[in-house]
NUMAR-403471 format. One record per residue: x, y, z of N, C-alpha, C in turn; residue in one letter. Coordinates in steps of 0.2 Angstrom, whole numbers, plus 5000, padded with zeros to 4 digits. Layout:
// NUMAR-403471
XYZXYZXYZA/...
// end
This chain:
// NUMAR-403471
481651305172481651275165481651325160X/481951315154481951365149481351375146X/481151435144480551445140480551415133X/480051385131480051345124480151395119X/480651375114480751415109480251425104X/480051485101479551485096479851495089X/479851445085480251445079479951495074X/479351515075479151565071479551635071X/479851635077480351695078480951685074X/481151625071481751615068481651595061X/481051585058480951555052481351585046X/481351655047481551695041482351695041X/482651685047483451685047483751615050X/483351565050483551505053484151475049X/484151475043484651445039485351485040X/485351555040485951585041486251575048X/485751575053486051555060486351485060X/485951445057486251375057486951365053X/487051405048487651405044488251435049X/488051485052488551515057488751455062X/488251425065488451375070488851315067X/488751295061489051235058489651255054X/489851315053490451335049491051295050X/491151275056491751245058491851175054X/491251145053491251075050491151075043X/490851125040490651135033490451205031X/490751215025490551285022489851275019X/489651215018488951205015488451175020X/488051215022487551185027487151125025X/487051115018486751065015487150995016X/487750995018488150935019487750895024X/487550925030487250885035486550865033X/486150905030485550875028485550825023X/486050825018486150765013486350705017X/486850715022487150665025486550625028X/486050655032485550615035485050585030X/484950615024484450585019484850525016X/485450525015485850465013485850415018X/485950425024485950375029485250345029X/484750385029484050355028483950305023X/484150325017484150285011484550215012X/485150225015485550165017485250115022X/484850145026484550105032483850075030X/483450105026482750085025482750035018X/482549975019482549935014481849915011X/481349925014480649905012480449965007X/479849945004479549995000479250055004X/479350115001479150175004478750214999X/478150225001477650264996477550334999X/477550345005477350405009477850415014X/478150475014478650495019478450565022X/478550565029478350625032478950655036X/479150715035479650745039479350785044X/479350755050478950775056479450825060X/479150885061479550945064480050965058X/479850975052480250995047480651055047X/480451105051480751175051480551205045X/481051235042481051275036481151225030X/481251165031481251115026481951095023X/482451105027483151095024483251025022X/482950975025483050905023482650885017X/482150925015481650895010481950885003X/482350935001482650924994483050854994X/483350834999483850774999483350715000X/482850725004482450665005482050644998X/481850694994481650684988482150654983X/482750684984483250654979483450584981X/483450554987483550494988482950444988X/482350474988481750434988481350464982X/481550454976481250494970480550464969X/480350404971479750374969479250384975X/479450414980478950424986478650494986X/478050494989477750554990477950584997X/478250644997478550675003478050735006X/477950725012477550775016477950805021X/477750865024478050895029477550935034X/477750925040477350965045477850995051X/477551045054477851075060477351115064X/477551125070477051165074477151245073X/477651255069477851325067477551345061X/476951385061476651405055477151445050X/477551485053478051525049478551475045X/478751425048479151375045478751345039X/478151325040477751285035477651335029X/477551395030477451445025478051445021X/478651445024479251445020479351385016X/479151325019479151265015478651275009X/478051295010477651305004477951344999X/478251395000478551444995479151414992X/479551374995480251354993480351284991X/479851244993479851164991479351144987X/479251164981478751134976478751064976X/478151034976478150954976478150924982X/478150964988478150934994477450954997X/477050905000476450915003476550945010X/476251005011476251035018475651015022X/475750985028475150975032475251005038X/474751045040474751075047474751025052X/475051035058475050985063474350965066X/473951005066473250995068472850945063X/473150935057472750895052473050835050X/473550805055473850745054473550685056X/473050685060472750635063472550575058X/472250595053471950545048472450515043X/473050545043473650525039473950465041X/474250435036474650375037475250375033X/475850355035476550355032476950295033X/477250275027477750225028478350235031X/478550295031479250315034479150385037X/479350395043479350465047480050485049X/480250535046480950565048480850615054X/481150605059481150655065481850675066X/482050735063482750755064482850815068X/483250805074483350865078482750895081X/482250855083481650875086481550855093X/481750795095481550775102481850815107X/482450845106482750885111482350955113X/481950975108481551025109480851015113X/480650945113480050925116480150915124X/479750955128479850945135479850865137X/480250845142480250775143479650745145X/479150775148478550755150478050735144X/478250765139477850755133478050715128X/478650685129479050645124478650575123X/478450545128478150475127477550485123X/477150535124476550545120476650565113X/477250595112477450615105477550545101X/477950505104478050445101477450395100X/477050395104476350365103476050395097X/476050455097475750495091476050475085X/476750465084477050445079476850375077X/476850335082476650265080475950265077X/475450305079474750305076474850335069X/475350375067475350405060475750355055X/475950295058476350245054475850195051X/475950185045475550125042475850065045X/475450005044475649945046476349925044X/476849905048477549895046477949955045X/477650015046478050075044478550085049X/479050135047479650145051479650225053X/479950235059480150305061480950305062X/481150355059481950365059482050425063X/482450425069482550485073483350495073X/483450565071484150585072484150635078X/484650625083484650675089485350695090X/485450745094486150765096486350725101X/487050705101487350665105487650705111X/487350695117487550735123488250715126X/488550655123489250635125489750675121X/489550705116490050735111490150815114X/490750835116490850895119490750955114X/490850945107490750995102490051005101X/489650945101488950955101488650995106X/488850975112488651015118488751085118X/489351105116489551175115489051205110X/488951175104488551205099487851215101X/487551165105486851175107486851235113X/487351235117487351285122487351355120X/487651365114487751435111487251445105X/486851405104486351415098485751445100X/485551505098484951535100484251495100X/484251455094483551415094483651355097X/484151345101484251285105484151305113X/483951365114483851385121483451345125X/482951305123482551265127482751185126X/483351175123483551105122483751065128X/483451005128483650955134483850895130X/484450885129484750825125484550765129X/484550715126484450645129484850595125X/485050545129485450495126485150445122X/485550405118485250355113484850305117X/485150285123484750235127484150255130X/484050325132483450355134482950355128X/483150375122482750385117482450315115X/482850265115482550195114482050175119X/482150195125481750175131481050205130X/481050275127480450305126480050275120X/480350245115480050215110479750145113X/480150115116479850045119479250065124X/479250125127478750135131478050145128X/478050155121477450165118477050105117X/477450045117477249975116477049965109X/477150015105477050005097477650015093X/478150045096478750055092479250015094X/479549975090480149925092480749945088X/481249975092481949985089482249935086X/482449945080482749895075483549905075X/483749965075484449985074484550055077X/485250065078485350125081486150135080X/486350195081487150205081487350275081X/487950285082488150355082488450375075X/488350435073488550455067488850525067X/488950555061489250625060489950625064X/490350585062491050585065491550635062X/491450645055491950675051491550735048X/491950795048491650855045491750845037X/491450895033491450885026492150875023X/492650915026493350915023493650845024X/493350795028493550735029493050685027X/492650705022492050655020492350595017X/492950595014493250535012493250475017X/493250495023493250445028492550415030X/492050445027491450425029491250345029X/491550315024491450235024491650205031X/492050235035492250205041491750215047X/491250255045490750275051490350215053X/490150165048489750115050490150065055X/490850065055491250025060491250065066X/491050125066491150165072490450185076X/489950155074489350165076489250155084X/489650105086489650085093489950145098X/490350185095490750235098490350295100X/490250315106489750375108490150435107X/490450445101490850515100490550545094X/490150515090489850555084489450615086X/489450665082489050725083488350715085X/488050655082487350645083487250565083X/486650545084486550475084485850465080X/485750405078485050385075484750325078X/484150325078483750265080483250245075X/483150185073482650165068482250115071X/481550125071481050085074480450065070X/480150015070479649995066478949985071X/478449995067477749985071477649915072X/477549895078477349825079476749805076X/
// end
């Protein structure tokens, strides 16, 4: 089994490494972060007062979450103290919460983007149980993950230094993990990120393609029972 990646080792150069990885798809790394925030906005229909970016890394999604949910309070957490310090310094207006201080917090919406594949399989069910405890009544968790059926995604993961511990999982397996908590009920899911930035004019077609397991990633939205 690969040794678990310590993201404190990458916090200072994470963005540059990520841009190198994604250069084939977009000259602007922010394209992917904004894509996910826009998808979140399109799929969430209820009132959202508090949002948590769980496993936020250095906070690349946070400006876009705030853009698409301007009325919500946005918080961020990560097990990497170096990453959280980067968020403190670069994301004013975002509440930074240490992982150890989450227990008494409650959120209407929790974003989990590109996190689960770093969590050892034996710990994943407990992670989703924990997420359920952090949700307010009727709250929702929205997960983005790498699609293991996409050959380009598999190549990128296999060559990415901070994905050295990655163990990708299928959409079906992720939904089963949620159901295993007995508190999270999947409501919607689909494949996404079919088109690179230069073909973004085709993005309206993606909703019709969500059944097709060829998108670069997939999402699962679940509510707290």
